[in-house]
C-alpha positions as CSV (number, residue, x, y, z in Angstrom):
1,M,136.8,23.6,69.3
2,N,133.2,22.9,70.2
3,S,130.8,25.8,69.5
4,N,129.5,25.3,73.1
5,D,133.0,26.0,74.5
6,Y,133.6,29.4,76.0
7,Q,135.5,31.8,73.8
8,F,137.5,34.8,74.8
9,G,136.8,38.0,72.9
10,F,139.9,37.8,70.6
11,E,138.9,34.3,69.4
12,K,135.9,35.9,67.8
13,L,137.9,38.5,65.8
14,I,138.3,37.7,62.1
15,V,141.6,39.5,62.0
16,W,143.0,37.3,64.8
17,K,141.8,34.2,63.0
18,E,143.5,35.4,59.8
19,A,146.7,36.2,61.7
20,R,146.7,32.6,63.0
21,E,146.4,31.3,59.5
22,F,149.2,33.6,58.4
23,I,151.5,32.2,61.1
24,Q,151.1,28.8,59.5
25,I,152.0,30.2,56.1
26,I,155.1,31.8,57.5
27,Y,156.2,28.6,59.4
28,D,155.7,26.5,56.2
29,M,157.7,29.0,54.2
30,T,160.5,29.3,56.7
31,D,160.8,25.6,57.1
32,K,162.5,25.7,53.7
33,F,165.1,28.3,54.7
34,P,168.7,27.1,54.9
35,E,169.7,25.6,58.3
36,K,172.1,28.5,58.9
37,E,169.1,30.8,59.2
38,K,167.4,28.7,61.9
39,F,168.3,31.2,64.6
40,G,168.5,34.2,62.3
41,L,166.0,35.3,59.7
42,S,163.8,32.3,60.1
43,S,163.4,32.9,63.8
44,Q,162.9,36.7,63.3
45,I,160.1,36.3,60.8
46,Q,158.4,33.6,62.8
47,R,158.4,35.7,66.0
48,A,157.1,38.7,64.1
49,A,154.3,36.7,62.6
50,V,153.3,35.2,66.0
51,S,153.5,38.7,67.5
52,I,150.7,39.9,65.1
53,A,148.2,37.5,66.6
54,A,149.6,37.7,70.2
55,N,149.2,41.5,70.4
56,I,145.7,41.4,69.0
57,A,144.8,38.8,71.7
58,E,146.6,40.7,74.5
59,G,145.2,44.0,73.5
60,S,141.7,42.7,73.6
61,S,142.1,41.8,77.2
62,R,142.8,45.4,78.2
63,F,140.2,47.4,80.0
64,S,140.3,50.5,77.9
65,R,140.0,51.1,74.2
66,K,143.1,53.2,74.2
67,D,145.1,50.3,75.6
68,F,143.7,47.9,73.0
69,A,144.4,50.4,70.2
70,R,148.1,50.6,71.4
71,Y,148.4,46.8,71.1
72,L,146.9,47.0,67.7
73,Q,149.6,49.5,66.7
74,I,152.2,47.0,67.9
75,S,150.5,44.2,65.9
76,Y,150.5,46.5,62.8
77,G,154.2,47.1,63.3
78,S,154.8,43.4,63.6
79,S,153.0,42.9,60.3
80,M,155.4,45.4,58.7
81,E,158.3,43.6,60.2
82,V,157.2,40.3,58.6
83,L,156.9,42.0,55.3
84,S,160.4,43.5,55.6
85,H,161.9,40.2,56.5
86,A,160.1,38.6,53.6
87,Y,161.8,41.0,51.2
88,V,165.2,40.1,52.8
89,A,164.3,36.4,52.3
90,F,163.4,37.1,48.7
91,D,166.6,39.0,48.1
92,R,168.6,36.0,49.6
93,K,166.6,33.7,47.3
94,Y,165.1,31.8,50.2
95,I,161.6,32.4,48.9
96,S,160.1,32.7,45.5
97,T,158.2,35.5,43.9
98,D,155.0,33.7,44.5
99,D,155.9,33.3,48.2
100,L,156.7,37.0,48.5
101,K,153.4,37.8,46.8
102,T,151.5,35.6,49.3
103,V,153.2,37.4,52.2
104,C,152.4,40.8,50.7
105,E,148.8,39.9,50.1
106,N,148.3,38.6,53.7
107,V,150.1,41.5,55.3
108,R,148.0,44.0,53.3
109,R,144.7,42.2,54.3
110,I,145.6,41.8,57.9
111,S,147.1,45.3,58.4
112,F,144.0,46.8,56.8
113,K,141.8,44.9,59.3
114,I,144.0,45.9,62.2
115,N,143.7,49.6,61.1
116,S,139.9,49.2,60.7
117,L,139.6,47.7,64.1
118,S,141.7,50.4,65.6
119,K,139.6,53.1,64.0
120,S,136.4,51.5,65.2
121,L,137.8,51.6,68.8
122,A,138.3,55.4,68.5
123,L,134.7,55.9,67.3
124,K,133.1,54.1,70.3
């Protein structure tokens, strides 16, 4: 994207950018799942990961801080859903210990930023 192009507010948020990068990690990881999981666990974890970024974006378009904060709560919940699904994938031996660690680290970083952003909305 050209720096002269118009950006929506959410496109400037570091947490949204990191959530986008995390989506790629999740898709790369789930591409290796067994075919039988294509419409099961794979789909679930992908949709939850996409939901993290989507709710940040949608919430940023709301006209009140309270509404934005609500969408950030949903985004946080989606990050916990991704983590829970990752544990299931690990238990089923679809992902390695290193993969699980990568998911955990990303979820922790992103969820911390979501919470920080939410708290900053309450202070304004």
